[in-house]
N, CA, C and O atoms as a GROMACS GRO file, in nm:
protein
  404
    1UNK      N    1   1.809  -2.104  -3.518
    1UNK     CA    2   1.751  -2.197  -3.423
    1UNK      C    3   1.862  -2.289  -3.373
    1UNK      O    4   1.943  -2.338  -3.452
    2UNK      N    5   1.867  -2.311  -3.244
    2UNK     CA    6   1.965  -2.406  -3.189
    2UNK      C    7   1.891  -2.514  -3.111
    2UNK      O    8   1.776  -2.496  -3.071
    3UNK      N    9   1.958  -2.622  -3.091
    3UNK     CA   10   1.898  -2.738  -3.026
    3UNK      C   11   2.004  -2.806  -2.941
    3UNK      O   12   2.122  -2.773  -2.949
    4UNK      N   13   1.961  -2.902  -2.860
    4UNK     CA   14   2.055  -2.986  -2.786
    4UNK      C   15   2.031  -3.130  -2.826
    4UNK      O   16   1.924  -3.166  -2.875
    5UNK      N   17   2.131  -3.212  -2.804
    5UNK     CA   18   2.120  -3.356  -2.829
    5UNK      C   19   2.092  -3.426  -2.696
    5UNK      O   20   2.149  -3.390  -2.593
    6UNK      N   21   2.005  -3.524  -2.699
    6UNK     CA   22   1.982  -3.612  -2.584
    6UNK      C   23   2.004  -3.755  -2.630
    6UNK      O   24   1.937  -3.802  -2.722
    7UNK      N   25   2.095  -3.822  -2.566
    7UNK     CA   26   2.123  -3.960  -2.603
    7UNK      C   27   2.029  -4.053  -2.527
    7UNK      O   28   1.991  -4.025  -2.414
    8UNK      N   29   1.991  -4.163  -2.589
    8UNK     CA   30   1.900  -4.258  -2.525
    8UNK      C   31   1.957  -4.318  -2.396
    8UNK      O   32   1.881  -4.365  -2.312
    9UNK      N   33   2.089  -4.316  -2.380
    9UNK     CA   34   2.147  -4.371  -2.258
    9UNK      C   35   2.108  -4.291  -2.135
    9UNK      O   36   2.131  -4.334  -2.022
   10UNK      N   37   2.049  -4.173  -2.156
   10UNK     CA   38   1.997  -4.095  -2.044
   10UNK      C   39   1.900  -4.180  -1.962
   10UNK      O   40   1.889  -4.162  -1.841
   11UNK      N   41   1.830  -4.271  -2.026
   11UNK     CA   42   1.735  -4.357  -1.956
   11UNK      C   43   1.805  -4.453  -1.859
   11UNK      O   44   1.742  -4.504  -1.767
   12UNK      N   45   1.934  -4.477  -1.878
   12UNK     CA   46   2.009  -4.566  -1.789
   12UNK      C   47   2.088  -4.488  -1.684
   12UNK      O   48   2.158  -4.548  -1.602
   13UNK      N   49   2.078  -4.358  -1.685
   13UNK     CA   50   2.149  -4.270  -1.593
   13UNK      C   51   2.096  -4.291  -1.452
   13UNK      O   52   1.977  -4.312  -1.433
   14UNK      N   53   2.184  -4.286  -1.352
   14UNK     CA   54   2.144  -4.315  -1.214
   14UNK      C   55   2.041  -4.217  -1.158
   14UNK      O   56   1.970  -4.252  -1.063
   15UNK      N   57   2.030  -4.097  -1.213
   15UNK     CA   58   1.932  -3.999  -1.164
   15UNK      C   59   1.806  -3.997  -1.248
   15UNK      O   60   1.719  -3.913  -1.225
   16UNK      N   61   1.793  -4.087  -1.344
   16UNK     CA   62   1.680  -4.082  -1.436
   16UNK      C   63   1.545  -4.089  -1.366
   16UNK      O   64   1.448  -4.028  -1.413
   17UNK      N   65   1.535  -4.161  -1.256
   17UNK     CA   66   1.408  -4.172  -1.186
   17UNK      C   67   1.380  -4.054  -1.095
   17UNK      O   68   1.272  -4.045  -1.036
   18UNK      N   69   1.474  -3.964  -1.083
   18UNK     CA   70   1.452  -3.839  -1.009
   18UNK      C   71   1.414  -3.733  -1.113
   18UNK      O   72   1.500  -3.664  -1.167
   19UNK      N   73   1.285  -3.721  -1.138
   19UNK     CA   74   1.239  -3.633  -1.247
   19UNK      C   75   1.286  -3.489  -1.230
   19UNK      O   76   1.314  -3.421  -1.328
   20UNK      N   77   1.296  -3.443  -1.107
   20UNK     CA   78   1.341  -3.305  -1.086
   20UNK      C   79   1.489  -3.288  -1.121
   20UNK      O   80   1.528  -3.186  -1.178
   21UNK      N   81   1.571  -3.389  -1.089
   21UNK     CA   82   1.712  -3.382  -1.125
   21UNK      C   83   1.728  -3.387  -1.276
   21UNK      O   84   1.810  -3.313  -1.331
   22UNK      N   85   1.653  -3.472  -1.342
   22UNK     CA   86   1.657  -3.479  -1.489
   22UNK      C   87   1.614  -3.344  -1.547
   22UNK      O   88   1.678  -3.293  -1.639
   23UNK      N   89   1.506  -3.287  -1.493
   23UNK     CA   90   1.456  -3.158  -1.540
   23UNK      C   91   1.565  -3.051  -1.527
   23UNK      O   92   1.589  -2.974  -1.621
   24UNK      N   93   1.630  -3.046  -1.411
   24UNK     CA   94   1.734  -2.945  -1.390
   24UNK      C   95   1.851  -2.969  -1.485
   24UNK      O   96   1.903  -2.874  -1.543
   25UNK      N   97   1.892  -3.093  -1.502
   25UNK     CA   98   2.005  -3.121  -1.591
   25UNK      C   99   1.973  -3.082  -1.735
   25UNK      O  100   2.056  -3.020  -1.802
   26UNK      N  101   1.854  -3.115  -1.783
   26UNK     CA  102   1.817  -3.077  -1.919
   26UNK      C  103   1.808  -2.925  -1.930
   26UNK      O  104   1.848  -2.868  -2.032
   27UNK      N  105   1.757  -2.859  -1.827
   27UNK     CA  106   1.752  -2.713  -1.828
   27UNK      C  107   1.894  -2.655  -1.839
   27UNK      O  108   1.917  -2.559  -1.913
   28UNK      N  109   1.989  -2.714  -1.765
   28UNK     CA  110   2.127  -2.666  -1.771
   28UNK      C  111   2.186  -2.687  -1.911
   28UNK      O  112   2.257  -2.600  -1.962
   29UNK      N  113   2.158  -2.802  -1.972
   29UNK     CA  114   2.204  -2.826  -2.109
   29UNK      C  115   2.147  -2.722  -2.205
   29UNK      O  116   2.217  -2.671  -2.292
   30UNK      N  117   2.018  -2.690  -2.187
   30UNK     CA  118   1.953  -2.592  -2.274
   30UNK      C  119   2.006  -2.450  -2.249
   30UNK      O  120   2.007  -2.368  -2.341
   31UNK      N  121   2.048  -2.421  -2.127
   31UNK     CA  122   2.089  -2.286  -2.089
   31UNK      C  123   2.238  -2.259  -2.102
   31UNK      O  124   2.280  -2.143  -2.111
   32UNK      N  125   2.319  -2.363  -2.105
   32UNK     CA  126   2.464  -2.345  -2.111
   32UNK      C  127   2.503  -2.278  -2.243
   32UNK      O  128   2.438  -2.298  -2.346
   33UNK      N  129   2.608  -2.198  -2.237
   33UNK     CA  130   2.659  -2.134  -2.359
   33UNK      C  131   2.699  -2.240  -2.460
   33UNK      O  132   2.763  -2.339  -2.426
   34UNK      N  133   2.662  -2.218  -2.584
   34UNK     CA  134   2.710  -2.307  -2.690
   34UNK      C  135   2.827  -2.245  -2.763
   34UNK      O  136   2.890  -2.309  -2.848
   35UNK      N  137   2.858  -2.118  -2.728
   35UNK     CA  138   2.981  -2.054  -2.775
   35UNK      C  139   3.027  -1.958  -2.665
   35UNK      O  140   2.944  -1.908  -2.588
   36UNK      N  141   3.156  -1.933  -2.657
   36UNK     CA  142   3.209  -1.848  -2.549
   36UNK      C  143   3.156  -1.705  -2.558
   36UNK      O  144   3.130  -1.654  -2.667
   37UNK      N  145   3.140  -1.642  -2.442
   37UNK     CA  146   3.105  -1.500  -2.436
   37UNK      C  147   3.146  -1.446  -2.301
   37UNK      O  148   3.185  -1.521  -2.211
   38UNK      N  149   3.138  -1.315  -2.287
   38UNK     CA  150   3.174  -1.251  -2.160
   38UNK      C  151   3.048  -1.202  -2.091
   38UNK      O  152   2.952  -1.160  -2.155
   39UNK      N  153   3.051  -1.207  -1.959
   39UNK     CA  154   2.943  -1.155  -1.876
   39UNK      C  155   3.008  -1.080  -1.761
   39UNK      O  156   3.077  -1.140  -1.678
   40UNK      N  157   2.987  -0.950  -1.755
   40UNK     CA  158   3.044  -0.864  -1.651
   40UNK      C  159   3.194  -0.888  -1.631
   40UNK      O  160   3.243  -0.895  -1.518
   41UNK      N  161   3.264  -0.900  -1.743
   41UNK     CA  162   3.408  -0.918  -1.740
   41UNK      C  163   3.455  -1.060  -1.715
   41UNK      O  164   3.575  -1.085  -1.711
   42UNK      N  165   3.362  -1.153  -1.700
   42UNK     CA  166   3.396  -1.294  -1.675
   42UNK      C  167   3.376  -1.372  -1.804
   42UNK      O  168   3.271  -1.362  -1.868
   43UNK      N  169   3.478  -1.448  -1.843
   43UNK     CA  170   3.462  -1.531  -1.962
   43UNK      C  171   3.379  -1.654  -1.928
   43UNK      O  172   3.413  -1.730  -1.838
   44UNK      N  173   3.270  -1.672  -2.001
   44UNK     CA  174   3.183  -1.788  -1.984
   44UNK      C  175   3.205  -1.874  -2.107
   44UNK      O  176   3.168  -1.836  -2.218
   45UNK      N  177   3.263  -1.989  -2.087
   45UNK     CA  178   3.301  -2.077  -2.198
   45UNK      C  179   3.183  -2.163  -2.243
   45UNK      O  180   3.077  -2.166  -2.180
   46UNK      N  181   3.204  -2.231  -2.352
   46UNK     CA  182   3.106  -2.327  -2.403
   46UNK      C  183   3.080  -2.430  -2.292
   46UNK      O  184   3.174  -2.483  -2.233
   47UNK      N  185   2.952  -2.458  -2.265
   47UNK     CA  186   2.916  -2.555  -2.162
   47UNK      C  187   2.905  -2.496  -2.022
   47UNK      O  188   2.886  -2.570  -1.926
   48UNK      N  189   2.917  -2.364  -2.010
   48UNK     CA  190   2.908  -2.298  -1.880
   48UNK      C  191   2.791  -2.200  -1.879
   48UNK      O  192   2.743  -2.158  -1.984
   49UNK      N  193   2.747  -2.164  -1.759
   49UNK     CA  194   2.644  -2.061  -1.745
   49UNK      C  195   2.654  -1.997  -1.608
   49UNK      O  196   2.709  -2.054  -1.514
   50UNK      N  197   2.600  -1.878  -1.600
   50UNK     CA  198   2.589  -1.804  -1.474
   50UNK      C  199   2.442  -1.806  -1.435
   50UNK      O  200   2.356  -1.772  -1.516
   51UNK      N  201   2.413  -1.846  -1.313
   51UNK     CA  202   2.275  -1.856  -1.268
   51UNK      C  203   2.272  -1.849  -1.116
   51UNK      O  204   2.369  -1.807  -1.054
   52UNK      N  205   2.163  -1.888  -1.058
   52UNK     CA  206   2.147  -1.896  -0.914
   52UNK      C  207   2.027  -1.985  -0.883
   52UNK      O  208   1.948  -2.015  -0.972
   53UNK      N  209   2.015  -2.027  -0.758
   53UNK     CA  210   1.902  -2.116  -0.721
   53UNK      C  211   1.768  -2.050  -0.747
   53UNK      O  212   1.675  -2.114  -0.797
   54UNK      N  213   1.758  -1.921  -0.714
   54UNK     CA  214   1.630  -1.851  -0.734
   54UNK      C  215   1.594  -1.846  -0.883
   54UNK      O  216   1.480  -1.872  -0.920
   55UNK      N  217   1.690  -1.814  -0.965
   55UNK     CA  218   1.667  -1.806  -1.110
   55UNK      C  219   1.631  -1.944  -1.166
   55UNK      O  220   1.540  -1.955  -1.249
   56UNK      N  221   1.700  -2.048  -1.121
   56UNK     CA  222   1.667  -2.184  -1.166
   56UNK      C  223   1.528  -2.225  -1.120
   56UNK      O  224   1.455  -2.292  -1.194
   57UNK      N  225   1.493  -2.186  -0.999
   57UNK     CA  226   1.361  -2.217  -0.946
   57UNK      C  227   1.252  -2.152  -1.031
   57UNK      O  228   1.153  -2.216  -1.066
   58UNK      N  229   1.270  -2.024  -1.062
   58UNK     CA  230   1.172  -1.954  -1.145
   58UNK      C  231   1.160  -2.017  -1.284
   58UNK      O  232   1.050  -2.030  -1.337
   59UNK      N  233   1.272  -2.056  -1.341
   59UNK     CA  234   1.273  -2.110  -1.477
   59UNK      C  235   1.213  -2.250  -1.486
   59UNK      O  236   1.153  -2.286  -1.588
   60UNK      N  237   1.228  -2.330  -1.380
   60UNK     CA  238   1.185  -2.471  -1.386
   60UNK      C  239   1.057  -2.500  -1.309
   60UNK      O  240   0.993  -2.603  -1.332
   61UNK      N  241   1.019  -2.411  -1.217
   61UNK     CA  242   0.904  -2.437  -1.133
   61UNK      C  243   0.934  -2.532  -1.018
   61UNK      O  244   0.843  -2.584  -0.954
   62UNK      N  245   1.062  -2.555  -0.993
   62UNK     CA  246   1.107  -2.644  -0.884
   62UNK      C  247   1.152  -2.554  -0.768
   62UNK      O  248   1.217  -2.452  -0.791
   63UNK      N  249   1.118  -2.591  -0.645
   63UNK     CA  250   1.152  -2.508  -0.530
   63UNK      C  251   1.304  -2.492  -0.517
   63UNK      O  252   1.381  -2.576  -0.564
   64UNK      N  253   1.345  -2.384  -0.453
   64UNK     CA  254   1.488  -2.359  -0.434
   64UNK      C  255   1.554  -2.470  -0.352
   64UNK      O  256   1.669  -2.506  -0.378
   65UNK      N  257   1.484  -2.523  -0.253
   65UNK     CA  258   1.539  -2.634  -0.172
   65UNK      C  259   1.566  -2.756  -0.260
   65UNK      O  260   1.669  -2.822  -0.247
   66UNK      N  261   1.471  -2.787  -0.348
   66UNK     CA  262   1.489  -2.902  -0.437
   66UNK      C  263   1.595  -2.874  -0.542
   66UNK      O  264   1.668  -2.964  -0.582
   67UNK      N  265   1.605  -2.749  -0.587
   67UNK     CA  266   1.711  -2.712  -0.680
   67UNK      C  267   1.846  -2.740  -0.616
   67UNK      O  268   1.936  -2.796  -0.679
   68UNK      N  269   1.861  -2.700  -0.489
   68UNK     CA  270   1.987  -2.725  -0.417
   68UNK      C  271   2.018  -2.874  -0.414
   68UNK      O  272   2.133  -2.913  -0.438
   69UNK      N  273   1.919  -2.958  -0.386
   69UNK     CA  274   1.940  -3.103  -0.384
   69UNK      C  275   1.977  -3.155  -0.522
   69UNK      O  276   2.068  -3.238  -0.535
   70UNK      N  277   1.909  -3.108  -0.624
   70UNK     CA  278   1.940  -3.152  -0.761
   70UNK      C  279   2.083  -3.114  -0.800
   70UNK      O  280   2.154  -3.195  -0.860
   71UNK      N  281   2.124  -2.994  -0.767
   71UNK     CA  282   2.261  -2.951  -0.798
   71UNK      C  283   2.363  -3.036  -0.722
   71UNK      O  284   2.470  -3.067  -0.774
   72UNK      N  285   2.331  -3.072  -0.597
   72UNK     CA  286   2.419  -3.162  -0.522
   72UNK      C  287   2.430  -3.297  -0.590
   72UNK      O  288   2.540  -3.352  -0.604
   73UNK      N  289   2.316  -3.352  -0.633
   73UNK     CA  290   2.318  -3.481  -0.705
   73UNK      C  291   2.409  -3.470  -0.828
   73UNK      O  292   2.496  -3.555  -0.848
   74UNK      N  293   2.388  -3.368  -0.906
   74UNK     CA  294   2.465  -3.351  -1.030
   74UNK      C  295   2.613  -3.329  -1.002
   74UNK      O  296   2.698  -3.374  -1.079
   75UNK      N  297   2.643  -3.261  -0.895
   75UNK     CA  298   2.783  -3.238  -0.859
   75UNK      C  299   2.847  -3.367  -0.806
   75UNK      O  300   2.962  -3.396  -0.838
   76UNK      N  301   2.775  -3.442  -0.725
   76UNK     CA  302   2.828  -3.567  -0.669
   76UNK      C  303   2.867  -3.668  -0.776
   76UNK      O  304   2.963  -3.744  -0.760
   77UNK      N  305   2.793  -3.670  -0.885
   77UNK     CA  306   2.821  -3.766  -0.992
   77UNK      C  307   2.898  -3.702  -1.108
   77UNK      O  308   2.903  -3.757  -1.218
   78UNK      N  309   2.957  -3.587  -1.081
   78UNK     CA  310   3.043  -3.518  -1.178
   78UNK      C  311   2.972  -3.482  -1.309
   78UNK      O  312   3.034  -3.483  -1.415
   79UNK      N  313   2.845  -3.452  -1.302
   79UNK     CA  314   2.773  -3.401  -1.419
   79UNK      C  315   2.800  -3.252  -1.433
   79UNK      O  316   2.804  -3.198  -1.544
   80UNK      N  317   2.819  -3.185  -1.318
   80UNK     CA  318   2.847  -3.040  -1.318
   80UNK      C  319   2.954  -3.009  -1.215
   80UNK      O  320   2.980  -3.087  -1.123
   81UNK      N  321   3.015  -2.892  -1.232
   81UNK     CA  322   3.095  -2.832  -1.126
   81UNK      C  323   3.034  -2.695  -1.103
   81UNK      O  324   2.970  -2.639  -1.192
   82UNK      N  325   3.054  -2.641  -0.983
   82UNK     CA  326   2.999  -2.508  -0.956
   82UNK      C  327   3.092  -2.428  -0.868
   82UNK      O  328   3.159  -2.480  -0.779
   83UNK      N  329   3.093  -2.299  -0.897
   83UNK     CA  330   3.165  -2.201  -0.816
   83UNK      C  331   3.060  -2.099  -0.774
   83UNK      O  332   2.996  -2.036  -0.858
   84UNK      N  333   3.044  -2.084  -0.643
   84UNK     CA  334   2.938  -1.998  -0.592
   84UNK      C  335   2.995  -1.874  -0.526
   84UNK      O  336   3.092  -1.880  -0.451
   85UNK      N  337   2.933  -1.760  -0.556
   85UNK     CA  338   2.961  -1.636  -0.485
   85UNK      C  339   2.830  -1.594  -0.418
   85UNK      O  340   2.730  -1.663  -0.429
   86UNK      N  341   2.832  -1.483  -0.348
   86UNK     CA  342   2.708  -1.439  -0.285
   86UNK      C  343   2.611  -1.378  -0.386
   86UNK      O  344   2.496  -1.350  -0.351
   87UNK      N  345   2.656  -1.357  -0.509
   87UNK     CA  346   2.570  -1.295  -0.610
   87UNK      C  347   2.525  -1.391  -0.721
   87UNK      O  348   2.419  -1.370  -0.780
   88UNK      N  349   2.602  -1.494  -0.749
   88UNK     CA  350   2.568  -1.585  -0.858
   88UNK      C  351   2.642  -1.717  -0.842
   88UNK      O  352   2.732  -1.730  -0.759
   89UNK      N  353   2.602  -1.814  -0.923
   89UNK     CA  354   2.671  -1.943  -0.931
   89UNK      C  355   2.718  -1.963  -1.074
   89UNK      O  356   2.641  -1.947  -1.169
   90UNK      N  357   2.844  -1.998  -1.088
   90UNK     CA  358   2.905  -2.026  -1.217
   90UNK      C  359   2.906  -2.179  -1.232
   90UNK      O  360   2.982  -2.248  -1.164
   91UNK      N  361   2.820  -2.231  -1.321
   91UNK     CA  362   2.810  -2.375  -1.340
   91UNK      C  363   2.880  -2.417  -1.468
   91UNK      O  364   2.877  -2.346  -1.568
   92UNK      N  365   2.943  -2.533  -1.464
   92UNK     CA  366   3.002  -2.594  -1.581
   92UNK      C  367   2.943  -2.732  -1.598
   92UNK      O  368   2.944  -2.812  -1.504
   93UNK      N  369   2.891  -2.761  -1.716
   93UNK     CA  370   2.843  -2.895  -1.747
   93UNK      C  371   2.966  -2.976  -1.788
   93UNK      O  372   3.025  -2.951  -1.893
   94UNK      N  373   3.004  -3.072  -1.704
   94UNK     CA  374   3.119  -3.157  -1.734
   94UNK      C  375   3.086  -3.240  -1.858
   94UNK      O  376   2.971  -3.279  -1.878
   95UNK      N  377   3.183  -3.265  -1.938
   95UNK     CA  378   3.165  -3.345  -2.060
   95UNK      C  379   3.063  -3.283  -2.156
   95UNK      O  380   2.996  -3.356  -2.229
   96UNK      N  381   3.051  -3.151  -2.156
   96UNK     CA  382   2.956  -3.085  -2.244
   96UNK      C  383   2.979  -3.126  -2.390
   96UNK      O  384   2.884  -3.149  -2.465
   97UNK      N  385   3.105  -3.134  -2.428
   97UNK     CA  386   3.137  -3.173  -2.567
   97UNK      C  387   3.088  -3.314  -2.597
   97UNK      O  388   3.044  -3.343  -2.709
   98UNK      N  389   3.095  -3.401  -2.499
   98UNK     CA  390   3.046  -3.538  -2.518
   98UNK      C  391   2.895  -3.537  -2.542
   98UNK      O  392   2.844  -3.611  -2.626
   99UNK      N  393   2.824  -3.452  -2.466
   99UNK     CA  394   2.679  -3.442  -2.484
   99UNK      C  395   2.640  -3.367  -2.611
   99UNK      O  396   2.545  -3.405  -2.680
  100UNK      N  397   2.712  -3.260  -2.640
  100UNK     CA  398   2.670  -3.170  -2.746
  100UNK      C  399   2.771  -3.155  -2.860
  100UNK      O  400   2.756  -3.066  -2.944
  101UNK      N  401   2.872  -3.240  -2.864
  101UNK     CA  402   2.974  -3.230  -2.967
  101UNK      C  403   2.926  -3.273  -3.103
  101UNK      O  404   3.003  -3.270  -3.199
   0.00000   0.00000   0.00000
């Protein structure tokens, strides 16, 4: 069984009142690799994941348009970085070790 840590300071986070952004961020924490592995020849490190807007929408119940906005919020405040191709998005949770160390 694995788990994630959530610090109480999350309540003071600037996106805390945007429930969809919080939902997406927690989903990313839950979905990010907790140990390195390979996917189709690509090394996915701890704190990273391969996904897409459609997949995130299905998993969270949030529309793809809102997923896009949430990812922009998270990227603007350096919570995540993303590299997008036409087939997938490679997301990195910045400071993953700080959250889950």
